C-alpha positions in Angstrom: 10.4 13.4 -19.2 13.1 12.7 -17.0 10.7 11.2 -14.6 9.2 9.0 -17.1 12.3 8.0 -18.4 13.3 6.5 -14.8 9.9 4.9 -13.9 8.4 4.3 -17.2 5.3 5.4 -16.0 3.7 7.7 -13.2 0.5 9.2 -12.1 -0.7 12.8 -12.5 -0.7 12.9 -8.6 2.9 11.6 -8.4 4.1 14.1 -11.0 2.3 16.8 -9.4 4.1 16.1 -6.0 7.5 15.7 -7.7 7.5 18.6 -9.6 5.6 20.8 -6.8 2.6 21.9 -9.2 -1.2 21.5 -9.5 -2.6 18.4 -10.9 -4.3 20.5 -13.5 -1.0 21.8 -14.7 0.2 18.2 -14.9 -2.9 17.2 -17.1 -2.4 20.4 -19.4 1.6 19.7 -19.8 0.6 15.7 -20.4 -2.0 16.9 -23.0 0.9 18.7 -24.8 3.4 16.3 -24.5 0.7 13.7 -26.0 0.2 15.9 -28.7 4.1 16.1 -29.5 4.1 12.2 -29.6 6.5 11.6 -26.7 4.1 9.9 -24.4 0.7 8.3 -24.0 -1.8 9.5 -21.4 -4.1 6.9 -19.5 -6.6 7.5 -16.7 -4.9 9.3 -14.1 -1.2 9.3 -15.4 1.0 8.6 -18.5 3.8 6.5 -20.1 6.6 7.0 -22.4 5.8 6.3 -26.1 7.5 2.9 -26.9 9.3 1.4 -29.7 12.9 1.1 -30.5 12.3 3.4 -34.0 10.7 6.1 -31.8 12.7 9.4 -31.7 11.4 12.2 -29.0 11.3 15.4 -30.9 14.3 17.7 -30.8 12.5 20.3 -28.8 12.1 17.9 -26.1 15.3 16.3 -26.0 17.1 19.7 -25.9 15.5 20.3 -22.2 16.1 16.9 -20.9 19.3 15.9 -18.9 20.7 19.4 -20.0 23.2 19.6 -16.9 24.4 16.0 -17.7 25.1 17.2 -21.3 26.9 20.0 -20.5 29.2 18.2 -18.1 29.8 15.9 -20.8 30.7 18.7 -23.3 32.9 20.3 -21.0 35.1 17.1 -20.3 35.4 16.4 -24.0 36.7 20.1 -24.7 39.5 19.1 -22.4 40.5 16.1 -24.5 40.9 18.3 -27.7 43.9 20.1 -28.7 44.1 23.2 -30.6 44.6 22.6 -34.4 42.8 19.6 -34.4 40.0 18.5 -37.2 37.1 17.3 -35.6 34.0 15.4 -36.8 31.1 16.1 -34.8 27.5 14.5 -34.6 24.4 16.2 -34.2 21.5 16.3 -31.5 21.3 18.0 -28.3 24.5 16.4 -26.9 26.3 17.8 -30.2 25.2 21.1 -29.7 26.4 21.4 -25.9 29.9 20.2 -27.4 30.0 22.8 -29.9 29.0 25.5 -27.5 32.1 24.2 -25.2 34.4 24.5 -28.4 33.2 27.7 -29.7 36.6 29.8 -28.5 38.9 27.0 -29.3 41.0 27.0 -32.7 40.2 24.0 -34.3 38.5 22.6 -37.7 35.0 21.1 -37.0 32.9 19.3 -39.5 29.4 18.9 -37.9 26.9 16.5 -39.2 23.9 18.7 -38.3 22.9 22.3 -39.2 21.8 23.0 -35.7 25.4 21.9 -34.7 26.8 24.1 -37.4 24.6 27.3 -36.3 25.7 26.6 -32.7 29.0 27.9 -33.8 28.0 30.5 -36.3 29.5 33.5 -33.9 32.9 31.6 -33.2 36.0 33.4 -34.8 38.5 30.8 -34.0 36.6 27.6 -35.3 36.9 26.7 -39.1 33.6 25.0 -40.2 33.5 22.3 -42.9 30.0 21.9 -44.1 29.4 18.2 -45.9 27.1 18.2 -48.6 23.9 16.0 -48.3 20.3 15.8 -47.7 18.8 17.8 -44.8 16.4 15.8 -42.6 13.3 17.5 -41.6 13.0 18.7 -38.0 16.1 17.1 -36.7 18.2 19.1 -39.6 20.8 16.2 -39.4 23.0 15.8 -42.8 22.8 12.3 -44.6 22.8 10.6 -48.1 25.3 9.2 -50.2 27.1 12.9 -50.6 27.7 12.9 -47.1 29.3 9.3 -46.9 31.4 9.9 -49.8 32.6 13.2 -48.4 33.5 11.4 -45.4 35.2 8.8 -47.2 37.5 11.3 -48.9 38.7 13.1 -45.5 40.6 12.0 -42.4 39.7 13.5 -39.3 41.5 13.7 -35.8 38.9 12.9 -33.7 35.1 11.9 -34.2 32.7 12.8 -31.4 30.0 10.3 -31.5 26.7 10.7 -29.9 24.0 8.1 -29.9 20.1 7.3 -29.0 21.2 4.5 -26.7 24.0 2.2 -25.6 24.3 -1.0 -24.1 27.3 -3.5 -23.4 25.4 -6.2 -25.3 24.0 -4.3 -28.2 26.4 -1.5 -28.4 25.8 1.9 -29.8 22.4 2.3 -31.4 20.1 4.8 -33.2 16.5 5.7 -33.9 17.0 6.7 -37.7 18.4 4.7 -40.3 19.9 7.4 -42.3 21.5 9.0 -39.2 23.1 5.6 -38.4 24.6 5.1 -41.9 26.5 8.4 -41.4 27.7 7.5 -38.1 29.3 4.1 -39.3 30.9 6.0 -42.2 32.4 8.6 -39.9 33.9 6.0 -37.7 35.9 5.0 -40.6 37.0 8.6 -41.0 38.7 9.5 -37.8 41.9 8.4 -35.9 40.2 8.3 -32.8 36.4 7.9 -31.6 35.1 9.4 -28.6 31.5 8.4 -27.5 29.8 11.2 -25.9 26.5 9.8 -24.1 24.4 10.6 -21.1 23.5 8.1 -18.4 19.9 8.2 -19.5 20.5 6.2 -22.8 22.3 3.3 -21.0 20.5 0.1 -21.5 18.2 1.1 -23.9 18.6 -0.2 -27.6 17.5 2.1 -30.8 16.5 0.7 -34.0 19.7 0.6 -35.9 23.2 -0.6 -34.7 26.0 2.1 -35.3 28.8 -0.3 -33.5 30.0 -2.1 -31.0 30.2 -1.1 -27.2 34.2 -1.5 -27.6 34.6 0.3 -31.0 35.2 3.8 -29.4 38.6 4.6 -27.8 36.9 6.5 -25.0 33.5 6.7 -23.7 32.5 10.0 -21.8 29.4 9.7 -19.6 27.9 11.7 -16.7 28.1 10.0 -13.0 24.4 9.1 -13.3 25.2 5.2 -13.4 24.5 2.9 -10.7 27.6 0.8 -9.8 26.6 -2.3 -11.5 25.7 -0.4 -14.9 29.1 1.4 -14.4 30.9 -2.0 -13.8 29.3 -3.6 -17.0 30.2 -0.7 -19.1 33.8 -0.7 -17.9 34.3 -4.3 -18.6 32.9 -4.2 -21.9 34.5 -1.1 -23.3 37.9 0.3 -24.0 38.1 3.0 -21.4 35.4 4.9 -19.8 35.5 8.5 -18.3 33.0 9.9 -15.8 32.1 13.5 -15.5 32.3 15.3 -12.4 
């Protein structure tokens, strides 16, 4: 998936050489990934499934750019002080952040059951679970009850994750309901920190969350090229690179 994100498409031969495995193995893996809906095979190769509303399954996303997400999570943890109240997004990046904050004396309101479960063994974190509908597969929390809950609380920080971001289109999301919750969360926090890995830069999701200069801080890994980093720095309030 990381190779295809960089190139858009690739041949079986190229993938086999890059990963150091037999072409038969590549063909079986491509068949499996096509069955999950994350790519489309063509004769001799494969390409990513396209569409601004297409969301790769969580089981695929949790194994993509893992090192970058952990680096982002560690950088985020350094910005958090004990005693703070934190509103934390879902997704694989949200889980990485939850794991990095598991030993802190803070209050966390997770917007996903997956993130809440990542904190289930913590003896120092106080969990506040909002009401709402549970989205099948993703296990994010959304709906009118969730929005009402967020309106009635004020958090120190909102740790925003997103499906895509760019200087022109800002932060965007695949799912309409999730985007609505993120917009409500923006209004419920004193400070907003966007936590995004570089593979999502320059992409555009189906639904707008906010402008690129809305977050007080954007934490991103060092995978951006110089031109992209310059564009992001000029258009946003503040950018912090990991590593």
